[in-house]
MARMI-480944 format. One line per field, with one value per atom (N, C-alpha, C): residue in three letters; residue number from 1; x, y, z; atom name. Coordinates in steps of 0.02 Angstrom, whole numbers. Example, Ala and Ser with C-alpha at 12.3 -4.5 7.8 and 13.67 -1.06 7.14 Angstrom:
2
fiti	[ALA, ALA, ALA, SER, SER, SER]
panu	[1, 1, 1, 2, 2, 2]
xx	[660, 615, 660, 642, 684, 645]
yy	[-284, -225, -165, -112, -53, 2]
zz	[390, 390, 390, 354, 357, 394]
guti	[N, CA, C, N, CA, C]
This chain:
170
fiti	[MET, MET, MET, LYS, LYS, LYS, GLU, GLU, GLU, ASN, ASN, ASN, ILE, ILE, ILE, ALA, ALA, ALA, LEU, LEU, LEU, ILE, ILE, ILE, GLY, GLY, GLY, PHE, PHE, PHE, MET, MET, MET, GLY, GLY, GLY, THR, THR, THR, GLY, GLY, GLY, LYS, LYS, LYS, THR, THR, THR, SER, SER, SER, ILE, ILE, ILE, GLY, GLY, GLY, ARG, ARG, ARG, ARG, ARG, ARG, LEU, LEU, LEU, ALA, ALA, ALA, ASP, ASP, ASP, LYS, LYS, LYS, MET, MET, MET, THR, THR, THR, ARG, ARG, ARG, TYR, TYR, TYR, PHE, PHE, PHE, ILE, ILE, ILE, ASP, ASP, ASP, VAL, VAL, VAL, ASP, ASP, ASP, ASP, ASP, ASP, LEU, LEU, LEU, ILE, ILE, ILE, GLU, GLU, GLU, LYS, LYS, LYS, GLN, GLN, GLN, ILE, ILE, ILE, GLY, GLY, GLY, LYS, LYS, LYS, PRO, PRO, PRO, ILE, ILE, ILE, SER, SER, SER, LYS, LYS, LYS, ILE, ILE, ILE, PHE, PHE, PHE, LYS, LYS, LYS, GLU, GLU, GLU, GLY, GLY, GLY, GLU, GLU, GLU, LEU, LEU, LEU, LYS, LYS, LYS, PHE, PHE, PHE, ARG, ARG, ARG, THR, THR, THR, LEU, LEU, LEU, GLU, GLU, GLU, ARG, ARG, ARG, GLU, GLU, GLU, LYS, LYS, LYS, ILE, ILE, ILE, LYS, LYS, LYS, SER, SER, SER, LEU, LEU, LEU, ARG, ARG, ARG, ASN, ASN, ASN, LYS, LYS, LYS, LYS, LYS, LYS, ASN, ASN, ASN, CYS, CYS, CYS, VAL, VAL, VAL, ILE, ILE, ILE, SER, SER, SER, CYS, CYS, CYS, GLY, GLY, GLY, GLY, GLY, GLY, GLY, GLY, GLY, ILE, ILE, ILE, ILE, ILE, ILE, LEU, LEU, LEU, ASP, ASP, ASP, LYS, LYS, LYS, GLU, GLU, GLU, ASN, ASN, ASN, MET, MET, MET, GLU, GLU, GLU, ILE, ILE, ILE, LEU, LEU, LEU, GLN, GLN, GLN, GLN, GLN, GLN, ILE, ILE, ILE, SER, SER, SER, ILE, ILE, ILE, ILE, ILE, ILE, ILE, ILE, ILE, LEU, LEU, LEU, LEU, LEU, LEU, GLU, GLU, GLU, ALA, ALA, ALA, SER, SER, SER, LYS, LYS, LYS, GLU, GLU, GLU, THR, THR, THR, ILE, ILE, ILE, LEU, LEU, LEU, LYS, LYS, LYS, HIS, HIS, HIS, THR, THR, THR, ILE, ILE, ILE, SER, SER, SER, ASP, ASP, ASP, GLY, GLY, GLY, LYS, LYS, LYS, GLU, GLU, GLU, LYS, LYS, LYS, ARG, ARG, ARG, PRO, PRO, PRO, LEU, LEU, LEU, LEU, LEU, LEU, ASN, ASN, ASN, LYS, LYS, LYS, GLU, GLU, GLU, ASP, ASP, ASP, PRO, PRO, PRO, LEU, LEU, LEU, ASN, ASN, ASN, GLU, GLU, GLU, ILE, ILE, ILE, GLU, GLU, GLU, ASN, ASN, ASN, MET, MET, MET, LEU, LEU, LEU, ARG, ARG, ARG, ILE, ILE, ILE, ARG, ARG, ARG, LYS, LYS, LYS, SER, SER, SER, LEU, LEU, LEU, TYR, TYR, TYR, ASP, ASP, ASP, LYS, LYS, LYS, PHE, PHE, PHE, ALA, ALA, ALA, SER, SER, SER, PHE, PHE, PHE, ARG, ARG, ARG, ILE, ILE, ILE, ILE, ILE, ILE, ILE, ILE, ILE, ASP, ASP, ASP, HIS, HIS, HIS, LYS, LYS, LYS, SER, SER, SER, ILE, ILE, ILE, ASP, ASP, ASP, GLU, GLU, GLU, ILE, ILE, ILE, VAL, VAL, VAL, ASN, ASN, ASN, GLU, GLU, GLU, ILE, ILE, ILE, ILE, ILE, ILE, GLY, GLY, GLY, ILE, ILE, ILE, LEU, LEU, LEU, GLY, GLY, GLY, ASN, ASN, ASN]
panu	[1, 1, 1, 2, 2, 2, 3, 3, 3, 4, 4, 4, 5, 5, 5, 6, 6, 6, 7, 7, 7, 8, 8, 8, 9, 9, 9, 10, 10, 10, 11, 11, 11, 12, 12, 12, 13, 13, 13, 14, 14, 14, 15, 15, 15, 16, 16, 16, 17, 17, 17, 18, 18, 18, 19, 19, 19, 20, 20, 20, 21, 21, 21, 22, 22, 22, 23, 23, 23, 24, 24, 24, 25, 25, 25, 26, 26, 26, 27, 27, 27, 28, 28, 28, 29, 29, 29, 30, 30, 30, 31, 31, 31, 32, 32, 32, 33, 33, 33, 34, 34, 34, 35, 35, 35, 36, 36, 36, 37, 37, 37, 38, 38, 38, 39, 39, 39, 40, 40, 40, 41, 41, 41, 42, 42, 42, 43, 43, 43, 44, 44, 44, 45, 45, 45, 46, 46, 46, 47, 47, 47, 48, 48, 48, 49, 49, 49, 50, 50, 50, 51, 51, 51, 52, 52, 52, 53, 53, 53, 54, 54, 54, 55, 55, 55, 56, 56, 56, 57, 57, 57, 58, 58, 58, 59, 59, 59, 60, 60, 60, 61, 61, 61, 62, 62, 62, 63, 63, 63, 64, 64, 64, 65, 65, 65, 66, 66, 66, 67, 67, 67, 68, 68, 68, 69, 69, 69, 70, 70, 70, 71, 71, 71, 72, 72, 72, 73, 73, 73, 74, 74, 74, 75, 75, 75, 76, 76, 76, 77, 77, 77, 78, 78, 78, 79, 79, 79, 80, 80, 80, 81, 81, 81, 82, 82, 82, 83, 83, 83, 84, 84, 84, 85, 85, 85, 86, 86, 86, 87, 87, 87, 88, 88, 88, 89, 89, 89, 90, 90, 90, 91, 91, 91, 92, 92, 92, 93, 93, 93, 94, 94, 94, 95, 95, 95, 96, 96, 96, 97, 97, 97, 98, 98, 98, 99, 99, 99, 100, 100, 100, 101, 101, 101, 102, 102, 102, 103, 103, 103, 104, 104, 104, 105, 105, 105, 106, 106, 106, 107, 107, 107, 108, 108, 108, 109, 109, 109, 110, 110, 110, 111, 111, 111, 112, 112, 112, 113, 113, 113, 114, 114, 114, 115, 115, 115, 116, 116, 116, 117, 117, 117, 118, 118, 118, 119, 119, 119, 120, 120, 120, 121, 121, 121, 122, 122, 122, 123, 123, 123, 124, 124, 124, 125, 125, 125, 126, 126, 126, 127, 127, 127, 128, 128, 128, 129, 129, 129, 130, 130, 130, 131, 131, 131, 132, 132, 132, 133, 133, 133, 134, 134, 134, 135, 135, 135, 136, 136, 136, 137, 137, 137, 138, 138, 138, 139, 139, 139, 140, 140, 140, 141, 141, 141, 142, 142, 142, 143, 143, 143, 144, 144, 144, 145, 145, 145, 146, 146, 146, 147, 147, 147, 148, 148, 148, 149, 149, 149, 150, 150, 150, 151, 151, 151, 152, 152, 152, 153, 153, 153, 154, 154, 154, 155, 155, 155, 156, 156, 156, 157, 157, 157, 158, 158, 158, 159, 159, 159, 160, 160, 160, 161, 161, 161, 162, 162, 162, 163, 163, 163, 164, 164, 164, 165, 165, 165, 166, 166, 166, 167, 167, 167, 168, 168, 168, 169, 169, 169, 170, 170, 170]
xx	[663, 630, 563, 547, 485, 425, 371, 314, 268, 270, 224, 261, 224, 247, 200, 227, 187, 204, 152, 162, 145, 193, 182, 195, 175, 185, 131, 141, 95, 28, -24, -90, -83, -118, -116, -59, -20, 37, 18, -44, -67, -59, -55, -42, -97, -158, -214, -215, -215, -218, -156, -99, -36, -37, -58, -60, -105, -163, -209, -177, -148, -118, -58, -18, 41, 19, -32, -58, -82, -118, -143, -84, -37, 19, 64, 69, 112, 73, 9, -36, -31, -45, -45, -113, -128, -189, -176, -230, -225, -262, -229, -261, -251, -307, -305, -325, -278, -291, -348, -350, -405, -473, -476, -538, -560, -512, -527, -560, -532, -558, -627, -637, -702, -755, -738, -786, -803, -754, -764, -811, -799, -834, -897, -899, -957, -960, -903, -897, -834, -836, -775, -722, -659, -603, -611, -635, -643, -690, -742, -790, -758, -719, -686, -636, -601, -554, -588, -649, -686, -699, -699, -706, -641, -588, -522, -470, -413, -359, -336, -337, -317, -359, -425, -470, -450, -438, -419, -353, -303, -237, -242, -287, -298, -326, -376, -406, -353, -314, -261, -212, -192, -145, -174, -238, -272, -271, -282, -283, -213, -163, -93, -75, -93, -79, -113, -172, -210, -178, -132, -98, -34, -17, 48, 57, 4, 10, -8, -19, -36, 26, 17, 72, 49, 97, 84, 34, 44, -2, 35, -2, 18, -27, 4, -33, -27, -83, -85, -101, -55, -61, -84, -117, -139, -80, -89, -35, 1, -34, -5, 23, 22, 47, 116, 155, 226, 233, 180, 184, 181, 164, 157, 215, 260, 320, 301, 252, 231, 207, 165, 140, 200, 246, 302, 348, 356, 396, 362, 297, 261, 267, 258, 264, 335, 385, 454, 464, 432, 440, 408, 353, 315, 319, 351, 347, 412, 418, 465, 425, 454, 418, 441, 394, 408, 375, 415, 389, 373, 313, 292, 299, 344, 356, 332, 311, 289, 306, 310, 319, 256, 264, 206, 154, 176, 130, 88, 120, 86, 37, 57, 14, -48, -37, -94, -141, -114, -155, -197, -167, -203, -254, -239, -284, -339, -327, -376, -435, -422, -476, -521, -497, -538, -590, -576, -620, -596, -611, -588, -619, -681, -714, -676, -646, -611, -541, -512, -443, -443, -469, -477, -412, -356, -292, -269, -297, -279, -332, -382, -435, -411, -361, -328, -330, -313, -311, -259, -201, -146, -125, -164, -147, -78, -51, 16, 69, 60, 104, 95, 33, 20, 53, 49, 83, 158, 186, 259, 279, 239, 253, 249, 196, 188, 243, 263, 317, 383, 395, 456, 458, 401, 396, 406, 381, 382, 446, 485, 545, 591, 608, 655, 624, 559, 526, 525, 511, 514, 585, 636, 705, 721, 694, 708, 676, 614, 577, 572, 582, 574, 632, 617, 668, 686, 637, 647, 603, 624, 585, 570, 510, 489, 460, 488, 461, 404, 345, 287, 273, 305, 290, 297, 246, 247, 255, 230, 233, 163, 151, 86, 89, 29, 26, 66, 60, 97, 173, 195, 267, 291, 253, 271, 271, 220, 215, 274, 291, 348, 413, 418, 478, 484, 429, 427, 448, 417, 434, 508, 533, 605, 649, 632, 671, 669, 612, 604, 634, 648, 678, 631, 566, 515, 498]
yy	[924, 862, 855, 793, 781, 792, 813, 837, 783, 723, 670, 606, 560, 494, 446, 402, 352, 284, 248, 181, 131, 89, 36, -30, -85, -152, -198, -261, -312, -304, -330, -328, -361, -333, -361, -340, -291, -267, -207, -186, -133, -63, -53, 15, 63, 43, 87, 101, 49, 60, 95, 79, 112, 183, 191, 258, 306, 283, 326, 347, 299, 316, 361, 348, 391, 462, 470, 536, 573, 538, 569, 592, 548, 563, 619, 624, 676, 738, 739, 793, 806, 753, 756, 731, 747, 722, 649, 609, 539, 529, 496, 480, 407, 372, 300, 297, 278, 278, 231, 173, 125, 157, 191, 224, 276, 314, 365, 333, 276, 241, 214, 183, 155, 210, 268, 324, 349, 353, 377, 329, 266, 215, 191, 196, 172, 97, 65, -8, -25, -80, -101, -123, -119, -137, -208, -254, -323, -328, -288, -288, -255, -203, -169, -218, -257, -307, -359, -377, -426, -402, -337, -308, -305, -322, -324, -283, -314, -279, -217, -220, -163, -101, -112, -57, -26, -69, -44, -6, -33, -1, 68, 74, 138, 189, 169, 212, 231, 185, 196, 249, 242, 290, 361, 366, 432, 462, 421, 446, 468, 430, 450, 515, 523, 586, 645, 633, 688, 708, 669, 684, 727, 742, 778, 841, 877, 941, 937, 878, 870, 878, 905, 914, 894, 873, 857, 799, 748, 690, 625, 579, 509, 474, 441, 410, 335, 302, 229, 204, 166, 143, 70, 53, -16, -61, -126, -174, -180, -170, -179, -115, -60, 3, -3, -45, -54, -80, -109, -138, -85, -23, 29, 79, 78, 121, 195, 217, 287, 308, 266, 280, 289, 243, 244, 305, 325, 385, 448, 452, 509, 507, 449, 444, 462, 442, 460, 536, 569, 642, 679, 653, 689, 661, 602, 567, 532, 524, 474, 408, 357, 296, 245, 221, 173, 108, 54, -11, -46, -69, -110, -183, -219, -289, -338, -396, -447, -517, -566, -635, -657, -707, -732, -760, -786, -811, -755, -700, -642, -615, -610, -586, -629, -695, -741, -733, -729, -719, -655, -601, -537, -537, -569, -566, -617, -675, -728, -705, -662, -638, -590, -561, -516, -555, -617, -656, -656, -711, -717, -666, -644, -594, -529, -510, -447, -450, -508, -517, -564, -540, -585, -615, -579, -607, -667, -676, -734, -787, -780, -829, -889, -923, -979, -1040, -1097, -1160, -1157, -1127, -1124, -1050, -1011, -940, -924, -967, -954, -957, -1005, -1010, -950, -928, -868, -806, -798, -742, -745, -805, -814, -795, -817, -803, -728, -697, -624, -584, -604, -569, -576, -633, -645, -599, -592, -549, -475, -455, -385, -364, -412, -395, -344, -353, -306, -235, -232, -167, -134, -172, -145, -118, -156, -137, -72, -65, -6, 58, 53, 113, 132, 86, 102, 142, 197, 236, 203, 173, 139, 78, 29, -33, -41, -63, -79, -150, -193, -260, -255, -278, -271, -332, -388, -450, -440, -463, -464, -394, -343, -275, -247, -205, -170, -110, -83, -26, 32, 43, 99, 88, 26, 13, 29, 11, 25, 99, 134, 206, 241, 222, 252, 238, 177, 161, 206, 217, 261, 332, 357, 425, 430, 377, 377, 380, 342, 341, 410, 441, 506, 562, 548, 599, 652, 636, 685, 675]
zz	[86, 103, 66, 48, 12, 58, 28, 67, 95, 67, 86, 105, 137, 153, 117, 76, 41, 70, 90, 116, 61, 46, -4, 30, -3, 23, -1, 11, -11, 26, -3, 31, 100, 149, 215, 258, 236, 276, 321, 319, 365, 339, 274, 248, 270, 270, 288, 363, 404, 476, 503, 478, 500, 473, 411, 380, 418, 437, 477, 542, 578, 643, 633, 582, 568, 553, 511, 493, 556, 598, 661, 704, 711, 756, 730, 664, 633, 612, 627, 607, 531, 495, 421, 396, 334, 302, 284, 286, 266, 201, 154, 89, 77, 65, 46, -27, -70, -143, -160, -128, -143, -122, -66, -46, -97, -122, -173, -234, -255, -313, -299, -241, -224, -222, -195, -192, -262, -305, -374, -411, -407, -447, -413, -347, -310, -301, -305, -296, -256, -221, -187, -238, -217, -261, -289, -246, -270, -330, -331, -387, -450, -438, -494, -526, -484, -506, -550, -533, -571, -644, -652, -718, -755, -721, -753, -714, -705, -669, -706, -773, -813, -798, -792, -775, -707, -660, -594, -598, -630, -634, -668, -717, -751, -702, -663, -611, -559, -540, -490, -516, -579, -609, -608, -624, -626, -554, -504, -434, -413, -431, -413, -447, -510, -545, -510, -484, -452, -385, -360, -295, -304, -366, -378, -338, -325, -290, -217, -191, -119, -78, -18, 29, 98, 140, 210, 216, 176, 175, 190, 218, 220, 170, 121, 66, 74, 81, 83, 12, -16, -85, -86, -140, -150, -157, -142, -143, -210, -264, -330, -362, -324, -350, -378, -349, -367, -438, -467, -533, -589, -571, -622, -612, -660, -656, -651, -691, -691, -621, -590, -523, -473, -478, -432, -443, -505, -519, -491, -497, -468, -392, -362, -289, -266, -304, -285, -287, -334, -340, -281, -256, -206, -137, -128, -63, -44, 21, 46, 45, 14, 7, 59, 99, 152, 135, 131, 117, 183, 190, 246, 225, 258, 239, 292, 271, 316, 287, 330, 306, 270, 227, 191, 239, 296, 346, 378, 392, 420, 370, 307, 255, 248, 247, 242, 301, 361, 421, 416, 394, 388, 332, 277, 219, 223, 253, 257, 300, 349, 392, 354, 298, 258, 215, 203, 161, 88, 53, -17, -64, -48, -93, -94, -37, -33, -61, -67, -92, -152, -209, -267, -292, -284, -309, -270, -209, -169, -169, -210, -214, -256, -229, -263, -217, -245, -207, -152, -166, -118, -111, -69, -65, -37, 6, 30, -26, -70, -129, -174, -183, -223, -194, -128, -96, -109, -100, -111, -182, -232, -302, -314, -288, -301, -266, -207, -173, -212, -239, -279, -340, -373, -432, -413, -355, -336, -299, -276, -234, -266, -328, -360, -365, -374, -377, -309, -257, -190, -175, -195, -186, -222, -282, -323, -295, -272, -256, -183, -138, -66, -39, -4, 30, 96, 129, 193, 196, 237, 247, 320, 334, 403, 401, 443, 450, 501, 484, 528, 571, 555, 591, 667, 704, 778, 810, 774, 801, 803, 852, 855, 805, 791, 747, 777, 842, 873, 870, 878, 871, 800, 750, 681, 667, 690, 682, 713, 774, 807, 773, 744, 705, 643, 610, 550, 570, 623, 646, 664, 696, 715, 653, 601, 539, 506, 507, 473, 515, 578, 621, 644, 648, 670, 741]
guti	[N, CA, C, N, CA, C, N, CA, C, N, CA, C, N, CA, C, N, CA, C, N, CA, C, N, CA, C, N, CA, C, N, CA, C, N, CA, C, N, CA, C, N, CA, C, N, CA, C, N, CA, C, N, CA, C, N, CA, C, N, CA, C, N, CA, C, N, CA, C, N, CA, C, N, CA, C, N, CA, C, N, CA, C, N, CA, C, N, CA, C, N, CA, C, N, CA, C, N, CA, C, N, CA, C, N, CA, C, N, CA, C, N, CA, C, N, CA, C, N, CA, C, N, CA, C, N, CA, C, N, CA, C, N, CA, C, N, CA, C, N, CA, C, N, CA, C, N, CA, C, N, CA, C, N, CA, C, N, CA, C, N, CA, C, N, CA, C, N, CA, C, N, CA, C, N, CA, C, N, CA, C, N, CA, C, N, CA, C, N, CA, C, N, CA, C, N, CA, C, N, CA, C, N, CA, C, N, CA, C, N, CA, C, N, CA, C, N, CA, C, N, CA, C, N, CA, C, N, CA, C, N, CA, C, N, CA, C, N, CA, C, N, CA, C, N, CA, C, N, CA, C, N, CA, C, N, CA, C, N, CA, C, N, CA, C, N, CA, C, N, CA, C, N, CA, C, N, CA, C, N, CA, C, N, CA, C, N, CA, C, N, CA, C, N, CA, C, N, CA, C, N, CA, C, N, CA, C, N, CA, C, N, CA, C, N, CA, C, N, CA, C, N, CA, C, N, CA, C, N, CA, C, N, CA, C, N, CA, C, N, CA, C, N, CA, C, N, CA, C, N, CA, C, N, CA, C, N, CA, C, N, CA, C, N, CA, C, N, CA, C, N, CA, C, N, CA, C, N, CA, C, N, CA, C, N, CA, C, N, CA, C, N, CA, C, N, CA, C, N, CA, C, N, CA, C, N, CA, C, N, CA, C, N, CA, C, N, CA, C, N, CA, C, N, CA, C, N, CA, C, N, CA, C, N, CA, C, N, CA, C, N, CA, C, N, CA, C, N, CA, C, N, CA, C, N, CA, C, N, CA, C, N, CA, C, N, CA, C, N, CA, C, N, CA, C, N, CA, C, N, CA, C, N, CA, C, N, CA, C, N, CA, C, N, CA, C, N, CA, C, N, CA, C, N, CA, C, N, CA, C, N, CA, C, N, CA, C, N, CA, C, N, CA, C, N, CA, C, N, CA, C, N, CA, C, N, CA, C, N, CA, C, N, CA, C, N, CA, C, N, CA, C, N, CA, C, N, CA, C, N, CA, C, N, CA, C, N, CA, C, N, CA, C, N, CA, C, N, CA, C, N, CA, C, N, CA, C, N, CA, C, N, CA, C]
């Protein structure tokens, strides 16, 4: 069995909050890739993105590579991790990959409360349409890399965590 659990999914699907609770409940270490990048650079992800998405994706790839030897972890990945094949191949080698899915309406509700500064990719005239477009682009990648899928709509964090534990058989 693979040593880690990696949570992937669109922004606003709860990867961090669910990941923390899952790690606590399973007595595992919690790693948030975005937090690692923010600590390294000393800036929030939104400010790094303003310097260019390519810069952020490079930093993200470095962090994923640094996780190759980690064991017994729950890894919360950034929403766009799925766009980098190398990242996903590394995660597949070291983790069971669980996709957290939500409707575009749930995603908008969760991300709009964060504010436009924190979610630069949704800083558009019609964020719901932007979410729909991004989900359409990413769907085949989610299908390719996810070992399991969890729909998060209308569920509490504890319900989602228990569902993940049930799927994993722990």
